[in-house]
N, C-alpha and C positions, 0 to 999 in steps of 0.2 A: 334628413333621412338618407339622401344620396351619399353624403359623406360617410355616414355610418355603414351603409351597404358596401361602399368601396373599401372601407377599412376592414370589414369582415372578410373580404376576399383576399386580403394581403396574406402571403404565405407565412407560415409560422417560422420562427427563428430556427436555424440549423443547430443552434446550441442554446436551448432554453434554460432558464434557471432564475437566479436572483442577482440583482445589482448589488454593488458594494454598499454597506452601511457603516463601515469603519475602515480606517487605513492607518498605517504606521510607517515612519521613516526609519530605516536601519542603515548603519554605516560602520566602517572601521576607519579610525582616524587617530591623530595625535592631539593632545590637549596641552595648552600652555600653563593651565592652572590645575591645582589638585581638585579632582571632581568628588562629588558625592557618589560613592560606589554602591552598587546593589540595586534592588528593585524599589520602585515607588508606585503607589496607587493613589489616584485622585478622582475627581468627578468625571474626568475625561476617559481615564482608563489606566493601563499599566505602562510604565516607563522603566528604563534601566540603563545603567552604565557599568561595564565590567572590563577589567584589564584582561588581555589575552593570556598574560602570564599569571597563573594562580595555582594554589595547592588546596587539597582537601585535608584538613587537620581536625580530627575528632568530629567528623561529620559536618564541619563548617568550611565555607569557602574563605580562603585567606589570599587576598590579592597582593601582587608585587607592588612596590612603591612607585614604579615608573613603567613606561612602555606604552604601546598603542592600546586603544580601547575599542570595544564594540559598544554601539549605542542603539537603543530602540526607543523611539518616541511615538506614542499614540497621538494622532492628530485630532484637533478639536473638530475639524470638518474633514470629510472625505477628500483626499488630495486628488489633483488632476491625474490623467493617465500618463503624462510624460514623466520621465525620470527626474527626481529632485536633484538640486545642486547644493553646493556648500552654503549658499545663502539661505536656502530652504531649511537646511539642517540647523544653522545658527538660530534662525527665527523659531523653529520648533523647540529647541533646547531652552532658549530664553523664556518661552512661554511656560515651560514646566518648572525650570530651576531658577528663573530670574537672571540667569547668565548662560553664556554658551561655553564657558570655561576656556575661552581662547582656542576653540577647536580649529585645527588646520591639517593640511597634508592628508586629505582623505585617500585611502587606498581604493575604496569604493563607496558609493551611496546608492541606495535603492528604496523602493516603496512597495509594500504589499497591502492587499485589501482582502476582504472576505467575500469578494465576488465569487459566486458559485454557479457554474454552468457546465453542461455536458452535451456533447454531440448527440443528435438523435440517432444517427447511424455511424458505426465505426468503419463500415465498408460501403463504398460506392464503386462497383465494378473493379477497376485497377487501382483505386485510391483507398488506402487503409490508414486510419488514424490511431495513434498511440500516444501515451504520455500526456503532456500539456496540450497537445493538439486535440485530444479527445475529451479532456476534462480539466477545469480550473477550479480552485477552491482556496480557502484560507490555509496557510501552512501550519495552523494549530495542530499539534500532535505529530508533526513531521512525517505525514503519511504519503505525501506526493511522490517522493523518490521511489519508495518500494512499490507503489501502485503502478508507476510508469514502467519500472523494471519488469513487474509481473505481466504487464501488457506485452512488452517486447518478448519475454520468454514464451508466453502463450502463442504469440503470432509467429515467431521466427521459424520454429520447426515445421509448422503447418505450411508456411510460405515455401520453405525449401522443398517439401514433398510435392507440392503442386508444381513448382518450377521443374523439378526432376521428372514429373510425369507419373510418379508413383501413387498420387492421390488426385481425385477430381477437384475441380474448382469449388465444389460445395463444401469442402473441408474448411475453406476460409470463412464461410458463414458462421461456423461454430465460434470463431473469434469474438464476434459481436455478441452472440448468444451467451457466452460465458463471462466476458469481461465487462459488458455494459452493466449488468446487475451488481457486480462486485464493486465497480466504481460508484454507482448510485448510493450504495450503503456507506461508502467512505465519505461522500459528499454530505450526506445527512449527519454523519458523526462529526465532521468538522464544523458544520453549522451549529451543532449542539455545543461544541467546545467554545465557539465564539460567544454564544448566548450565555454560557456559564461564567464567563469572565467580565460580563458587563458590570459597570459600577452602579449597582442598584441594590437596595436593601432586600428587595424581594428575591432578586437573583442570588444574593448572598445566602438567603435562607434555603434556596434550592441547592446551592453548592454544598451547604452543610448536610442537607439530606442525602445527596449523592455520595458525599464523603463517608457517611455512616454506612451506606450499603457496601462501599468499597473496603471497609474494614474486614469484611467476611471473605473467606478464601474463595468460594465458588464464584461470586460475581467479579472478584478481582481477576481471577484467571480468565474468565469469559471476556472481560473488558480488555485485558492485555492481549489475548488472542486476536480480538478484533482490531486493535491498534496496529499489530504487526502483520495483519493479513493472514494469520495462521488458522482462521476459522472458515476460510473460503471453501465452499463445497459446490462443485459444478453438478448439475442435475443429470446423473446417469442412471437414476433409479434408486430404489430403497432397499435393495437386497442385503446390504451390509453397511454399517456406519462409516467404514473406511472408503467406500466407493465415492469417487468424485472429489475426495479430499487429498491433500498433499501427503505423500507417503512419508512416515517417520524415517529419519536418517539413522538406520540401525547398523550395529556391528554384527554381520551375519557370520555364522559358522559354516565353513565349507570343508571339503576334503583337503583343500590346499591351505587351510588356515582361516584366520579372521579376515573378512572382507567388508570394508565400509561401503554402504550402498550408494551414497551420493556421487562419489567419483566414478563409479561404474556407469551411472546414467549419463553423466556429463561428458565422459571421455568416449564412451562406446555406443552412445545413442540409447534408444529405448530398450528396456529389459523386462524380462519375465522373471519373477522370483517365486520359488516354491518353498514352503517350509514344512508343514505337517502333511502335505499331500504330494508325495513323490509320484512322478509320472503324469501330472495333471495336464501337461501339454503334449503327451504322446499322441501321435496320429493326427495332429492338427497342423495344417499347412500354415507356416508363418514366414515372413520375410527374413532374409539373412541378417538384416540390421536389428532384428529383435533378438536380443541376447537372452539365453536361458541360463538361469542360475539355480542349482539345487543347493539349498542352504537351510539352516535352522537358526532360530533365534530363541534364546532361553529366558530372556527378560520379560517384563510386563509390557503389554501393548498399551501405550498411552497416547491420546490425541489431545491437542490443545482445545480447551473449552469443553470437550466431551469427557475427558478423563479415561479410565480404563475401558478397553473393548475386548471382545473375544478375538483370539488370534485367527487370522484368515488361513485357509488351507493353501491357497495359491492366489497370486495377484499379478495383474498385467499393469505395468507402470508406463505412462506416457513420458516423452522426453522432458516435459516441464515438471515432472515429479508427481503429477496427480494420478491417482489410481483409476484405471479405465475399466477394470473387471476384477471381480473377486469370486473365487470358486471354492467349493468344498466337496471333493469326491465326484463332481460332475463337471462337464465341459459346457453346460448350458450357457449360451450367450457369448462364448469365447470367440468362435469364428467370426461372429458379427462385430465384436469389439476390435478384433485384429484388422478386419477390412475397413471399419469406420476410421480408425485412428492411424493405421500404418499402410493402408492402401494395398496395392497388388504386390505379390512376392517378388 
């Protein structure tokens, strides 16, 4: 009982989650013998060897006859935390193919697992976590890079405004509030990916069921938006479906000609854009760094996963491209949004 009580008092992990259940060795190397190219599935999992030099002909991969290869071997048991060496690679290849094909001269060798963990807090006073420091997961779906970049983009402009003194320290708290839920969703998705590729007949039946759903346009678009992080919506309210989502990159029509929206935001900082509601920002105090654009857009408004939406009268766009305010013939909430996201003039 004493041991149990002591254990109960132990602090929770700062990065709770799930330990690894599978691992794979990946490498780029040379082979002395002609390998079996392509993917292979067995009772352990998925393996593959492919040459770096290849072409796509009639929808099929055609590899070159020679040159370095990329290798992935799913390990029968979860590998240790240390980086694998050439001996580990040879042993893993022999276990799958019955030979290591004379593998030699590796450019690099690494190991990945499906360990899934996320930091409880992304901010502790002056310490802020982003990317792999904030979350780790299986690389299935290749979502880690874009998630880490979105962390940095979300945090960078907020940190700059706090350092400049234009915004209070509390602006940094919105980083955790916005990015922690977004990453948690990705972690759940990668766990599902790992589960779907397990070598089990019941999982195969589940894969077939999921594949049937993805034949339809709506779920396919929704899933693609989730994979690329295009369905993220920060909680700024429910007044318009665009609010909190990433602003579509539009070709705007101005008195000076066509203007692409994304370079405007990245080169000149945050911007306001009005389309159907001229004068929406008249009389409202705004910092000089908030650029005002009077423009029109004649195309259809489409959002990933949502599809067509009603065109907004006016929008306030944050430096990370997410819409902070949407208005239509009124300025309700505009002054508050400007103060919250852009600080003092």
